[in-house]
C-alpha positions in Angstrom: 5.3 34.9 -22.1 8.7 34.0 -22.1 8.5 30.4 -21.9 6.0 30.2 -24.9 8.6 32.1 -26.7 11.7 30.1 -26.1 9.4 27.3 -27.3 8.5 29.0 -30.7 12.3 29.4 -31.3 13.0 25.7 -31.0 14.1 26.2 -27.1 13.3 23.1 -24.6 10.7 24.6 -22.5 11.8 25.4 -19.3 9.3 24.9 -16.5 8.7 28.2 -14.1 9.7 28.1 -10.7 6.5 28.7 -9.2 4.6 25.7 -11.4 7.8 23.6 -10.1 6.2 24.3 -6.9 2.8 23.8 -7.8 3.6 20.5 -8.5 5.6 19.1 -6.0 2.7 20.7 -3.7 0.1 18.7 -5.5 2.3 15.3 -5.6 2.8 15.9 -1.7 -0.8 16.8 -1.0 -1.9 13.7 -3.3 0.4 11.3 -1.1 -0.9 12.7 2.3 -4.7 12.7 1.0 -3.7 8.8 -0.2 -1.9 8.3 3.3 -4.9 9.5 5.8 -7.3 7.4 3.9 -5.7 4.5 3.8 -6.1 3.2 7.6 -10.2 3.7 7.4 -10.2 2.0 4.4 -8.4 -1.1 5.2 -10.3 -0.7 8.7 -13.4 -1.3 6.9 -11.8 -4.1 4.4 -11.2 -5.7 7.5 -14.6 -5.7 8.8 -16.0 -7.2 5.4 -13.2 -9.5 5.9 -14.4 -10.9 9.0 -17.6 -11.5 7.8 -16.4 -13.5 4.7 -14.8 -15.6 7.6 -18.4 -16.1 9.6 -19.6 -16.8 6.8 -17.5 -19.7 5.9 -16.4 -18.1 2.3 -12.4 -18.6 3.4 -10.8 -18.2 -0.3 -12.4 -15.3 -0.8 -11.6 -13.9 2.7 -7.8 -14.5 1.9 -8.2 -13.4 -1.8 -9.8 -9.9 -0.3 -6.9 -9.8 2.7 -4.2 -10.4 0.7 -5.5 -7.4 -1.5 -6.3 -5.1 1.1 -2.7 -4.8 2.7 -1.3 -4.3 -0.8 -3.4 -1.4 -1.3 -3.1 -0.5 2.6 1.0 -0.2 1.7 0.3 1.3 -1.6 -1.5 4.2 0.3 -0.1 4.2 3.3 3.5 4.7 1.8 3.1 6.2 -1.5 4.5 2.6 -3.4 3.4 0.5 -6.4 3.7 -2.6 -4.3 1.9 -4.8 -7.3 5.6 -4.2 -9.0 7.9 -4.7 -6.2 9.8 -7.9 -5.3 9.4 -8.6 -1.7 13.1 -7.4 -1.4 12.3 -4.1 -2.7 9.0 -3.7 -0.3 10.9 -4.1 2.4 14.0 -1.4 1.5 11.1 0.6 0.3 9.5 0.3 4.2 12.8 0.8 5.3 13.7 4.2 3.4 10.7 5.7 4.9 11.6 4.6 8.0 9.7 1.9 8.9 11.5 -0.2 12.0 13.0 -3.6 11.0 10.8 -6.0 12.9 7.5 -4.2 11.5 9.0 -4.5 7.9 9.7 -8.7 8.8 6.2 -8.8 10.0 4.4 -7.1 6.7 7.1 -9.6 4.5 6.1 -12.8 6.6 2.1 -12.0 6.8 2.1 -11.4 2.9 4.0 -14.4 2.5 1.9 -16.8 4.5 -1.1 -15.6 2.9 0.3 -15.6 -0.4 1.1 -19.5 0.0 -2.5 -19.7 1.8 -3.7 -18.9 -1.6 -2.5 -21.7 -4.0 -2.3 -24.3 -0.9 -6.0 -23.5 0.7 -5.5 -26.3 3.0 -4.4 -24.2 6.2 -5.6 -21.1 5.2 -9.3 -21.7 7.3 -7.4 -21.8 10.8 -5.1 -18.8 10.0 -7.4 -16.1 8.6 -8.6 -15.0 12.0 -5.0 -14.6 13.2 -3.6 -13.2 9.7 -6.6 -10.4 10.4 -5.3 -9.6 13.8 -2.0 -9.0 12.6 -3.1 -6.9 9.9 -4.9 -5.0 12.3 -2.1 -4.5 14.5 0.2 -3.5 11.9 -2.1 -0.9 10.8 -2.2 0.6 14.5 1.7 0.8 14.7 1.9 2.3 10.8 
């Protein structure tokens, strides 16, 4: 009730301690939830990508692979990858304790796939290797 009284007097609203703790707990739960779901969702997408490759739909497979990687990184590491540059992504991953070699592997994979999306002549040979790389990176994280 005291916080309502302060607001009526024009004073800024101070969030009670229990409310701050509840918000922090929800935020932590949200991150944990997405982290837990990120691996099965990515594995499901990998299977769909392998089917696209078998069906000869290389372009769609490449697009889906890139999206799967960015969504996985977003969910697993609680990042906003769409707005991050490669350098920002690297530093965000390192801040979360991801080893340099693994960070470099993620960045390299993203770069190769991105290049193939705009220069599709090389994608068909590399797609299965990229999918294998993604599976390996997911199993390590």
